C-alpha positions in Angstrom: -5.6 -14.2 -8.3 -2.9 -13.3 -8.0 -2.7 -11.0 -4.3 0.7 -9.2 -2.9 0.1 -7.3 0.4 2.9 -4.6 1.1 2.8 -4.1 4.7 4.8 -3.1 7.8 4.9 -6.0 10.7 3.6 -3.9 13.4 0.5 -2.5 11.2 -2.4 -4.1 12.7 -4.4 -3.1 9.4 -1.5 -5.3 7.5 -2.0 -8.4 9.7 -6.1 -8.2 9.5 -5.8 -8.2 5.2 -3.0 -11.3 6.1 -5.8 -13.3 7.8 -9.0 -12.1 6.0 -7.0 -13.8 2.7 -5.9 -16.9 4.9 -9.8 -17.5 6.7 -10.6 -17.8 2.4 -7.9 -19.8 1.6 -6.2 -17.5 -1.1 -2.6 -17.7 -1.6 -0.5 -14.3 -1.0 2.8 -13.3 -1.4 3.7 -11.2 1.9 6.1 -8.2 1.8 7.7 -6.1 4.4 7.6 -2.5 2.9 10.1 -1.7 5.8 12.4 -3.9 4.5 11.9 -4.3 0.5 10.6 -1.2 0.0 8.8 -0.6 -3.0 9.9 -0.7 -6.8 9.1 2.5 -9.2 6.8 0.3 -10.9 5.1 -0.8 -8.4 4.3 2.3 -7.2 3.4 4.1 -10.4 0.9 0.5 -11.3 -0.5 0.8 -7.1 -0.8 5.0 -7.6 -2.7 4.8 -11.2 -5.3 2.5 -9.3 -5.9 3.9 -6.4 -6.3 7.6 -8.2 -3.5 9.7 -7.3 -0.2 9.8 -4.6 -2.5 11.4 -2.1 -4.4 8.4 -1.3 -0.9 7.1 0.0 0.7 8.9 1.8 -0.6 7.8 5.8 -1.7 10.7 7.6 -0.3 9.3 10.9 3.2 9.0 10.0 6.2 11.4 11.4 6.5 13.2 8.0 3.4 13.2 7.5 3.0 16.5 6.9 6.0 17.4 5.4 4.5 15.9 2.2 2.0 18.3 2.5 4.5 20.8 2.2 6.0 19.5 -1.3 4.5 21.6 -4.5 4.7 18.3 -7.3 4.0 15.0 -7.0 7.2 13.7 -8.0 8.5 15.1 -5.1 6.0 13.3 -3.0 7.1 10.4 -5.2 10.8 10.2 -4.2 9.9 10.6 -0.5 7.2 8.2 -0.6 10.1 5.4 -2.5 12.6 6.6 -0.7 10.9 6.5 2.9 8.2 4.1 2.9 7.0 4.1 6.1 5.0 7.5 5.1 3.4 4.9 2.5 -1.1 3.5 4.1 -0.8 0.1 4.6 -1.6 -2.7 3.6 -1.4 -1.7 0.0 -2.9 -4.9 -1.7 -2.9 -5.5 -5.3 -4.2 -7.9 -7.1 -2.5 -7.7 -10.9 -3.4 -4.3 -12.0 -5.9 -3.5 -9.5 -5.4 -1.9 -5.8 -6.5 -1.3 -2.9 -4.8 1.4 -0.1 -6.3 0.4 4.0 -8.3 -2.1 4.8 -11.1 -2.6 1.8 -13.1 -6.0 2.7 -15.7 -5.2 0.2 -13.5 -4.1 -2.6 -11.5 -7.1 -2.0 -14.4 -9.5 -2.4 -14.9 -8.8 -6.0 -12.2 -9.7 -6.6 -13.0 -13.7 -5.4 
């Protein structure tokens, strides 16, 4: 397994995801979304794996309402890449597979 956890340092679900993998002895790479963001290639891979751009939007984020009014996915994508605080976390990748949010049932199938 090659686990990457994209998260925010103050996100409880991100901390729970890190704890999940630590408890099982699975090594992972932790990436602070607010500090480093996500590359376009990583974003495309995650978007494809989770089933669309709308699943990546954090509805609790301040500017999330603005994204709903953007008509084109390309506009939403640009906004999310430029403002990673709008992404729902944690985003957990295992190669081409990915999840958004705390998904231990899915992660179990990766072991």
